[in-house]
C-alpha positions, 0 to 999 in steps of 0.5 A: 759276399761270396760266403753269404751266397753259399748259405742261401741254398741251404735255407731254401732246401730246409724250407722245402723239406719242411714244406714237403714234410708238411704237405706229405703229412697232410696228404697222408692224413687225407688218404687215411681219412678218405680210406676210412670214409670209403670203408664206412661208405661201403658198410652203409651201402651194404646195409642199404642193399640188405634193407632194399632186398628186405623191403623188396621181399616185403613188397613181393609178399604184400603183392601176393597177399593183395592178390589173395585178398582180391580173390577172397573179395571176389569170392565174398562178392559171389557168395553175397550175390548167391545169398541175396538170390537165395534170400529173395527166393526164400522171401518169395516162397514165404509170401506164396505160403502166406497167400496159400495159407490165407486162401486155405483159411478163407476156403476153410471158413466157407466150407465150414459154413457150407457144411453146417448148412448142409448138415442142417438140411440133412438133419431135416431130411433125416427127421422126415425119413424117420417119420416116414419110417414109422408110418411104413413099419407095420406095412413092411412087417413080416417081409424079412427073409431073416431076423435081426434084433436091434437095440430097442427103438433103434430097430427102425426103417431108415428110408434107405432104398433096399429094393432091387433084383440084384443088390450089391453091398460095397463094404469099406474094409480099409484101416480107417474103419477101425475107429472114428479118430485118426489117432485111435486108427493109428493105435488100433492099426498096430494091434493084433487081428482079434483086437482089430475085428473087435473095434467098435466101429468095425463091429457096427459095420458088420452089424449094419451088413447083417441088418441090411441082409435081414431087410432086403426083399425076399426075392432079391439077390445080393453080392458083398464086395470088400474094398480097400486099395483093392476089391475082393469078394467076401467069399472067394467061392461065391465070386460073381455069384448073385446069392438069393436072399432066401438062400440062408446057408450061403448068406450065413457063409457071407456073414461069417466070412465078413466077421473074420475080415481084418480092416487094413490099408487105404481106400480106393473107391475107384476100384470099388465102383470099377468092380461094380461096373464089371459085374454081369449081370450088373446090379440094379441097386448099390449099398455103399458102407464107408467112412469118408472120401477115398485116399487113392484112385486107380494107383497109389499116391506118390506121397504119404499124405493126401489133401482134402482137395485131392481126396475130393478129386479122387472121389469125383474120378471114382464116381465116373466109373459107376455103372449108369442108371444104378442108384447108390445108397450110402451109409456113412460112418463119419471120420474126423478130419473129412468135412467134405465127405458128408456133402459129397456122398449126400450129393451122390445119393441124390444124383443117382436116385439113391439115399444117404444115411449117417447112423447113430452109434447105437444103430442098428 
């Protein structure tokens, strides 16, 4: 019995050794596995932190881009507002232009009808004047201070009122007196002085002045003033001098100087009528040779183009400068694009007690 009691502790120790070894192995295995898991977890955490950092940077970049987009959107909205405002203004301007164009067309049609009616009246008056001229031809024969040879039957009295003690001839010497059309005026304006003097329209004007001086009463006196944008006497030495119609040398000087004139520049009827009003003694008859309404008044216009309404306004302004009670006899050499000229000058002749004539191309 005593021997069996000695073997029992050895068995227990062996069992405990086995258990401890097994437990140690398990602990070791757990520690190994746990260490590997910790390492893997750290790697995962590092990866996640890197990804989080990258995503944070992308978020910040996205926010900056969003701010830029918002600024761009605000600028686009402002541009849209400005564009809409400009569009409205353009549409309003188009509408105003359409209304003005419609009004101009309406006025143009009315003016054309009025012009045609007045032209018919002028034709009747011209025919009456010719009949009276034929009746008076014999009575006036032999009263001329100088001779003038016309072209056949065109050498007739016209009904112009040529009487008066002091007769003032206002001769338009502007560039438009070079031709009857705007295009040809532009062409001739760039030619030399001799070509300008030889322009058919200007030669007709000079011949008309010669005809007038030949048909003025013998006891009359005359002055010839040229006007374009300014006014000057045709002969400087005779400025302010009323030359007797019978004073052949001085009348010849006037006509010779007129033949050397070169038409140029615009037309200021204001300056011409103002000069007539300043003459002392003043004229008692004015003979006006021109081709249309003025293009400027007391000063040069601001723009390069003058509308028909503006030219009519300048004409009315010029008429107010005329000396009171002096008849104005107009000889009009019509210019294209100026439909109101004939009416306006006809009314001027009528209201001042003068006359109006639009000669044919072969007159005088």
